[in-house]
N, C-alpha and C positions, 0 to 999 in steps of 0.2 A: 441516370442513364446517359451514356455517351452518344452523341448524335452521329449520323452517318458522316457528315462533313468533318467532324473532329477526328474520327477514325481515319478518314482518307487523308486529311491534312498531315497527320502524323506518319502514316505508313505509305502513302501512294505518291505518284508523280505530280506533285502540286504545281510544278512549272507548266503543266499542260491544262490546268483547270480553266484558264482564261483565254488560251490561244491554242487551237489545234489545227494543224495543216495536214490534210490527207496526202499531199504531195511530198511531205517530209518523211523520209524512211525511218528516222529515229522516233518520230511521233507514232508511226504505224507499229513499230516494234514495241514501244511502250504500251500501246493499247493492247496488243496481243498478249504481252506478259501480264498486264493487269487483269485481263479476262481469265487467264490461267490461274492467277492468284485467287480470283473469285471462286473458282472450282474448289481449290483447297479450303477456302473458308466455308463454302456450302457444306462440305463434308464435316468440318469441325462444328459448324452450327447444328448439323443433324445429330452429331454424337452428344452434344450437350442439351439437345431438345429445345433449341431456341425457337421462339415464335418470331414472326416476321419483324415485329417492332424492336426486338432485341438482337436480331441477326447482325453479324459483322460483314456478311458478304455483299449485299446490294451496292454499297458505294463503289465497288470496283468495276461495275458496269454502268450504273445509273448516271454517273458523272460524264460518261462518254456517250450518253443518249442511247444506250442499249437497254433491252429488257430481257429477262430470263424467259426463254421460250419453253424449255423443259430440261430436266436433269437426266443424266444417263446413269442407270443403276446396275451395279454388278449383281449377277444372278446368284452368286454363291454367298456373299456376305451382306447384300443389300446396301452397300456403301455407295456414295455418290463419287464416281470416278471421272465424270465429264459433264458437260453442259452445252446446250445450244443457245446462243445469244442472238437476238434479233434487233436490228437497227430500228429504232422507234419511228424515225421519219425518213423513210426511203423515198425521198423526193426525186422525180425524174431528172431534175437539174444536176444532181450529184453524178449521174451516170453519163453525162455528156462530155466529161473530161477523163483523162487517164493520168495517174491511177485514180480510181474512184473507190469509195468506201464499200465494204461488203454488206450485203443484206443480212447474212448470217455468218457467225463464227462458231465453229465447233472446237471446244477447248478441252484438254485432258490434263488432270493433275498427275503428279508423281507419287512416290511412296510417302506415307505418313507413318513414321516409326512408332510414335507414342499414341497408338489408337487401336480400336478394335479391328480395323482393316489391315493391320500390319502383316498378319500371317498371309493373307491372300496377295497383298502387294509383293511380299518377298517371294512367294511362289511364282509370280509373274516375272520378277527379276531373274529368277532361275531359268524361266522359259526363254528370256532374252539371250542368256548364255548359250543355250542349246538350239537357238533359232527355231523355237516352236511357239512363239508368242501368237502367231497367226491361228493356232489351233485352240486358243483359249476362248471361253464364252465372253469375257470382257472385250476382247478385240472384235469378236463377231458383232456384239452390240454396238461398238464404236463404229465399225465399218458400215453397218446398216444405217446408222444415223447420218453418216457422211454421204453415203450413196443416195438415200432418200431425199436429203436436203438438196443435193446437186440436181437430182431428177426434177425437183420442184421449181428451182429458180435458175439453174445453169451453173456451170463451174466458175464462170467469171464473177459470180456474186457470192461465192463461199470461200472463207478462209478456214484453215485448220491450224491449231497451235497446241503445243504441249511442252511440259518440263520433265526432264529426267525420264522415268518410266513412261510418263505421258507423252514425252517426245518420241519414244520408241513406237508407241501406238500411233501417234500422228504420222510418223515417218512411214510406217508400214501401210497405213490407210492411204496416204498420199501416193505412195509407190504403186499400190494396186489400182488406184484411180488413174494414174498416169499410164499404166499398161492398157487401160480401156480408153486411152486418148483423152482423158479429162485431166488437165493440169491445174491444180489448185494452188493458190498462194498459201504457202506453208511456213510456219515459224517453229523452229526446233531449238529449244533452250536446253543446253547441257545434256544432249542425248548420249546414252551409254554407247561405247564402242567396245566390242569384245575382242581385245587384242592385247598383246604384251605392251605395257606402258613404256615403250622405248623413249618416247618424248621426255619422260620424267626420269628414268633410271640411267640414261646414258647422256652425260653432259657434252661429250666431245662430238662435234658435228660430223667429222669425217668417219668416225667409228659408227655413229648412228646411221649414217647413209649406207655404210658397208653392210651393217646388220640387216637393214631393210632390203637391200638389193639381194643379199643371199637368201632371205626369206621369200622374196618374190620368185626367184628361180626355183627354189625348193618346192613351193606350193604349186607353181605352174607345171613343174616336172611330175609331181605326184598326180595332178589332174590329168596330164597327158598319158601317164602310165595306166591310169584307171579308165582311159578312153572317155573322159568327161568332156566331150565336144558337142557342139550344137550344129546340126547339119544346115539348118535354115538360119542365115545371118539375121533375119528379121526377128528371130526368137531370142537373140542375144539381148540380155537385159540392158546392157550398155547402149545398144541401139534404140531399144524401145523407150528407155527412160531418159535419154540424153537431153531432151527438150524441157524436162521438168527441172526447175531450178529452185529448190527450197532455200529459205533463209536459215542459216545455221549459226548458232551462237555458242562459243566455247571459251573456257578460261584455262590458260596453260597450267594453273595450279590445281586444277580439278582432275584427279586421276581417272574419273569416270568418263570424261569426254575429251581430255587433252590430246589423245592420240589422233583425233581427227586433223589436228594441225599437221602432223607428220604424214598422215594418210594422203592428204591432197598435195602437200609439197613434194612427197616422194613420187607420186604419179607424174607430176610435172617434170621432175628430174629424169625419170625413166623415159619420158617422151624426148627430152633433150639428148639423152644418150642413144636414142634410136631404137629402144627396146620397149616401146609403149605397148605393143601387142602382148608381150609377156606379162606386163603388169596388169593389163586388162583381164587376162586369164586368172592371175593370182588374186586379184581383187574380187573377182566373181565368186570365188570359192573360199570357204574357211575349212580348217581341219575338220570341224564338226560336220560340215556339209559333205565332205568327202567320205567320212565314216558312215553317215546316213546313206550315202550313195551305194555303199557296199551291201546294204540290206534292202535295196530297191527303192530308196527314197532320196530324191535329190532336193536339197534345200539351199536357198540363197542366203548369204550372210545378212543379218538384220541391218548391218551398217552400210549395205550396198548403196552408194550414191555416186552416179556418174558425174553429176554437176551440182554445184551449190554456190551460193553467195555467202561466204564465211566471214563472220565478224569475231575477232579475238579481243577479249578484254585484257589489255596489257597493264591495267592498273593493279599494283600489288595487292594481294589478298592476305588478310590477317591469318586465316586458317581455312581448313577444308570447307566448313559450313558457309563461309563467305564466298569461296571460290565456286561452290556448287549452288549457291542461292539464286533464287529467281529475281530478287529485288535489284541485283546489279544491272539488269537489262532495262530498267526504267529510270535509273539514276541519271542525273543531269551532270555529266562530265564528258570530256573529249578524248579520253585515253582508249581509243579503239583502233584496231587495224582491220580493214575490210578488203576482201579481194574476191573477184568472180573466178571460179574454176569451172570451165566449160569443157565437157568431153567433145572431142572432135574425131 
């Protein structure tokens, strides 16, 4: 039988096993990614009927001095899609400095293709496309877990994290909490963005910018024609959510999340051009949300993020699996580009 330590040494961030600094943003990111990986392994262990002694998952949280508080179970297929992890030694000394460790981390896995949960995972991916993820039972279970944990210990002591589909769940949960004035530290790894992959399909920067500008004016024009305006500025999601700044992690070779690079860079350029208000309207709506509006339902795009601290992995990726993989976010290399995008 392979020991926990041997599994972790082969697969995990071994450079953090002897030295972990809560003030180091890379260390915090690696921890969040490791806990999300723990959720993936919890589900795989469940499917192969592992007992605790043979399970592969525990090293991914035990080495960081966390313990499994409880798993989050999907109502439809009984799969483990998330977990709440609790810091074992929440000493008051930790909370006298900033930033301090979380007492709880709520983490969500993404799609597992070769598993019994694949069908339900893919259905939820489809919900992301049509901005209806919030209506799923999996999201309701996830949000209840986040809300109840925050109610117990406060928003300052809770993190949320997710990868791929799990990042969409974490983003939506964090966004809903922010609307209730609870801003959670949030880690979003390779979150899907439902948009044309302009970042990938158009290499010319000038043409790319022109296409995005035209798209913004078109979307804003359709929204105006359909009278999709909010009378109370405090109800504008950009105003409500502007102070919530999740950590966003994307790879330019990953078609699922790469468009976030253009999403934020384009908004910045529109501000420089003096037409930031038009872009705010365009960003607030998707074609899907405008169509839903015609039948009495208004929906925000799932990818709506006024602010974010975005990190781009500029290290070349061998293939899509590497570009979309979770392991890149705990690897020990320096080929990152990070920037804060703050809505004003």
